[in-house]
C-alpha positions in Angstrom: -171.6 -101.2 25.0 -168.2 -102.6 24.3 -165.3 -100.5 23.8 -166.0 -97.9 26.4 -162.9 -96.2 27.6 -161.8 -96.4 31.3 -163.4 -93.7 33.4 -161.2 -91.0 34.9 -160.3 -92.6 38.2 -159.3 -96.0 36.5 -157.2 -94.2 33.9 -154.9 -92.8 36.6 -152.1 -94.6 38.1 -151.6 -95.3 41.9 -149.3 -92.2 42.2 -151.6 -89.8 40.6 -154.6 -91.0 42.8 -152.4 -90.5 45.8 -151.6 -87.0 44.7 -155.2 -86.2 44.2 -156.6 -87.5 47.3 -155.1 -85.0 49.8 -156.5 -82.2 47.4 -160.0 -83.6 47.8 -162.7 -83.9 50.4 -164.3 -87.4 50.4 -167.9 -88.0 51.4 -170.7 -90.4 51.3 -174.3 -89.6 50.4 -177.5 -91.5 50.3 -179.8 -91.9 47.2 -181.8 -89.0 46.0 -179.5 -86.3 47.4 -178.4 -83.3 45.2 -174.7 -82.9 44.5 -174.9 -79.8 42.2 -177.9 -77.6 41.2 -178.6 -76.3 37.8 -177.9 -72.7 37.5 -175.5 -72.9 40.6 -172.4 -70.7 40.3 -169.6 -72.9 41.7 -166.1 -74.0 40.8 -165.6 -77.4 42.1 -165.9 -80.9 40.5 -166.5 -84.5 41.8 -164.9 -87.8 41.2 -167.4 -90.5 41.7 -165.8 -93.5 43.5 -168.9 -95.7 44.2 -172.4 -95.6 43.1 -174.4 -93.9 40.4 -175.5 -90.2 39.8 -178.2 -88.9 37.4 -177.6 -85.7 35.3 -180.8 -83.8 35.2 -181.9 -80.7 33.3 -185.1 -78.6 33.9 -186.5 -76.3 31.3 -188.0 -72.9 32.0 -191.5 -74.5 31.6 -190.7 -77.1 34.4 -190.0 -80.1 32.1 -187.5 -82.3 33.9 -185.3 -84.7 31.9 -182.6 -87.2 32.7 -179.7 -86.5 30.4 -177.1 -89.0 31.5 -176.1 -91.5 34.1 -172.7 -91.5 35.5 -171.1 -94.4 37.2 -168.0 -95.4 39.4 -164.8 -93.8 38.4 -166.2 -90.9 36.4 -165.7 -87.2 36.8 -168.8 -85.0 37.4 -169.3 -81.4 36.8 -166.0 -80.9 35.1 -167.1 -78.5 32.4 -168.7 -75.8 34.5 -166.3 -76.3 37.3 -163.2 -75.9 35.2 -164.7 -73.1 32.9 -166.2 -71.3 35.9 -169.6 -70.9 34.5 -173.1 -71.7 35.8 -174.1 -75.4 36.0 -176.3 -76.4 33.1 -177.8 -79.4 34.8 -178.2 -80.9 38.3 -176.5 -83.9 39.7 -178.7 -86.1 41.9 -177.6 -89.4 43.4 -179.3 -92.5 42.1 -177.8 -94.8 44.8 -175.7 -94.3 47.8 -172.4 -92.8 46.5 -168.8 -92.0 47.8 -167.4 -89.0 46.1 -164.2 -86.8 46.1 -164.9 -83.1 45.8 -162.0 -81.0 44.7 -161.8 -77.2 43.7 -161.2 -76.3 40.1 -158.1 -74.5 41.1 -156.4 -77.3 42.9 -157.4 -79.8 40.1 -155.9 -77.4 37.4 -152.6 -77.4 39.5 -152.5 -81.2 39.5 -153.3 -81.5 35.9 -150.5 -79.1 35.0 -148.1 -81.0 37.1 -149.2 -84.6 36.3 -149.5 -85.5 32.7 -151.7 -88.5 33.3 -154.3 -86.5 35.1 -154.4 -84.1 32.3 -154.7 -87.0 29.7 -157.5 -88.6 31.7 -159.3 -85.2 31.9 -158.9 -84.8 28.1 -160.3 -88.4 27.6 -163.3 -87.5 29.7 -164.2 -84.3 27.7 -163.7 -86.2 24.5 -165.8 -89.0 25.7 -168.6 -86.4 26.6 -168.5 -84.9 23.0 -168.6 -88.4 21.5 -171.7 -89.2 23.6 -173.5 -86.0 22.5 -172.7 -86.8 18.8 -174.0 -90.4 19.2 -177.1 -89.2 20.9 -177.8 -86.8 18.1 -177.2 -89.1 15.3 -179.0 -92.0 17.1 -182.1 -90.0 16.7 -182.6 -91.3 13.2 -182.9 -94.9 14.6 -186.3 -96.3 15.6 -187.2 -96.0 19.3 -187.3 -99.7 19.9 -183.8 -100.0 18.6 -182.5 -97.1 20.8 -184.3 -98.4 23.9 -183.1 -102.0 23.4 -179.4 -100.7 23.1 -179.8 -98.6 26.2 -181.2 -101.4 28.3 -178.4 -103.8 27.2 -175.9 -101.0 28.1 -177.4 -100.5 31.5 -177.6 -104.4 32.1 -173.9 -104.6 31.2 -172.7 -101.6 33.4 -174.9 -101.9 36.4 -176.8 -105.2 36.0 -176.9 -108.2 38.4 -178.1 -111.8 37.7 -181.8 -112.1 38.0 -182.7 -113.9 41.3 -185.5 -115.9 39.8 -184.5 -117.0 36.5 -182.6 -116.0 33.4 -181.6 -112.3 32.7 -180.2 -109.4 34.3 -181.7 -106.9 36.7 -180.8 -103.3 36.2 -179.6 -101.9 39.7 -180.9 -98.4 39.3 -184.2 -96.8 40.0 -185.3 -95.5 36.6 -188.7 -94.4 35.7 -190.2 -94.5 32.2 -189.8 -90.8 32.2 -186.1 -91.3 32.9 -185.7 -93.7 30.0 -187.6 -91.3 27.7 -185.2 -88.5 28.6 -182.1 -90.5 27.9 -183.7 -91.4 24.4 -185.0 -87.9 23.8 -188.5 -89.3 23.1 -191.8 -89.4 24.8 -192.8 -91.4 27.9 -195.9 -92.6 25.8 -193.5 -94.1 23.1 -191.3 -95.8 25.7 -194.4 -97.2 27.5 -195.8 -98.7 24.4 -192.5 -100.4 23.5 -192.1 -101.7 27.0 -195.7 -103.0 27.1 -195.1 -105.0 23.9 -191.8 -106.5 25.3 -193.4 -107.4 28.5 -196.2 -109.3 26.7 -193.4 -111.2 24.7 -191.6 -112.0 28.0 -188.5 -110.1 27.1 -188.5 -107.6 30.0 -190.1 -107.4 33.5 -190.9 -103.9 34.8 -192.1 -102.6 38.2 -192.1 -99.3 40.0 -188.7 -97.9 38.9 -187.5 -101.5 38.4 -186.2 -103.2 35.1 -185.4 -106.9 34.5 -184.0 -107.9 31.1 -185.2 -111.4 30.5 -184.0 -112.1 27.0 -180.7 -110.4 26.1 -180.8 -112.1 22.6 -184.1 -110.6 21.7 -182.9 -107.1 22.7 -179.9 -107.5 20.7 -181.9 -108.5 17.7 -183.9 -105.3 18.3 -180.9 -103.1 18.7 -178.6 -104.5 16.1 -180.8 -106.3 13.7 -179.8 -110.0 14.8 
C-alpha cells in the first residue's frame, strides 16, 4: 500500500532515460505473451513502460504459481540477466505492454557511467528482497487479512472506479489460482474467503474479474479497523 518506492523508470531523470533509450529495443506485446521462459539462458532485461506482467514459476511436478505482478516503470528479469544465470521464473504479459529490452552488458555500462541508473537498480534489488521478506513474515497472518491487503493494494495500483456503483474494479485478469499463488495458500482457502465476502457484498467476482465494493470492510479485515 502506501510508501511504495518509485519504480525504476520513474526514479531516473530525463537525461538518464535519454541515455538508456538508444541502448534498448522498444516493442509492444499483447496480453498472454511470454517475455521470458523459466530455465532460459539469456542475458538481457526489460523495462516495463506500460501495462502489467505476471511472474510465474512452475515446479517439476507441473504446479504453476503466480509469484508477483509487475507494473509500469518496473525492471524485469534483472537478477538472472545481470548475473548471467538461468531464469528462475517466466514472465507473461497480463495486459498489452510496451517494454524496453536491453542487454546486460549495455545496461552494466550505463550503470557504471551514470550513478542515478546504478542507484535505481540498487533500489529495485533492495525492494525485491523486502518483498520476499514481507511475503515470508506475512505467512503468520490469517489468509483473510492477507487477501484483503492484497486486494486493497491491487485496487490502488491498477484499479478503476466501478462503472455501476461504489468501489474499484481491479484492471487485471486474475484467477483464484493466481491470488492463491500470490498469498502462498490454496485455491480452496481463497475461494472460501471470497465466497463469504461476496455474500456480505464486499466484493464482486467473475471469470478473472474482481470488483472491490467495500474498501472500508477490507481495510478492517487487513488492518483490524
